[in-house]
N, C-alpha and C positions, 0 to 999 in steps of 0.2 A: 018339519025339520029336516033339514039336510045331514047327511050322516056319511061317512066315508066309512072304508074298507079297512080291514086289516093286511100289511103288507110285511113281508119279511125284509130286513134289512141286515147286509153284510158288514159286520165291525170288526174293526181290527184294534187289537191291544199291544203296546210294546211291551216285550218280553226282556230284551237284553240287546246284545251286539254279538255279531260273528266274528270269526279269525281276520276279516278286512276291516272292523271295526264300524260296520254298516248295522242299523237296527235290525232287530228280528221281530218278527209280530205273530200273535195266535189270531187266527179269525174265527168267529162265531156268528151265528143267525139270531137276530133277537126281532120279535115281533112289534110292529110302531101301528096302533090302532087308529082309526078315524081319519085315513089320508083319502083325500078325494083323487080320483083318476078322471084327467080330461082329457078330450081330444084335442091337438093342436089346431091351431087357424093356418091355412094355405102359406100364409105370410112366414109365421113361425117355422114351418117345415122348409120353407125354401132359405130363408135366412141363416138357418142353421146349417143346412147343407152347404149353402157358400160359404160360411165362417168357417166352419170347422170340418166339413166332410164328412158328417155323422148325419144318419136320418133319422130324425125325432120322430119317435112313436106315441109318446104320450106326455102330459105334463102332470107333474103329482102336486097336491097341495098338501103342505108338512101341517099338523095342527101346532099351535100356539103352546110352548113352553117346552116342544120336543128339542133336546141336547144334542142328538146324534148328529155325528159326521156325514154328510149326503154328497161330498165332494169325492169324485172319483171312485166309487164304489157299487156295488151291486144291489138289486132288490128284486125281490121274487114277487108276484102277483098275476092272477089269470091263469094260472099252472105254468107260466114262463118266467124266463129270468131276463132282467133288463141291466142295462149300464147306464149310470148317471152322465150327464154331460155338461160340462162346466161347473160354475159355482151357482149354489141356491141364489136365489134373489128373494132379500126379505123386506119385510116392511116392520114399521115399529107397532107393538102388539096392541098397544093403548088406544091406538089411531084406526084400528082395523075392525068393524063391527061385528066380524063372523069368527069362527073357531080356528082359523087357519092364517098366518101370517108369512110362509114360506112357499116358494115354488121352485121345483126343480124338472129338469128335461131329461127323458131317459129315452134310449135307444134299445132296440131288440137285441140281445146278446147270446151267443151261439157258444156254448165250453166245447 
């Protein structure tokens, strides 16, 4: 049976507004279990670089039922921090036989 790893995802929760009427947020890290980490194809790496200018490091498969926001956030695994690239690609849960229905691309991120 295929099983993923536990990763940490940075989540932002809106807390109010600042003096310029912009939203303010609190950030925290949550654990997401059973995430598959895969090596992207050469074509995916090249296409991502050409379209976004970002260097694709891994593709993550997100488990069904996960409701976290994976757009423009950070994720930690393998002792490193990564930043998501673009929007997650999602399939219809009922039509996919395995435990994962979303894919998100990540690039290495240095703080």
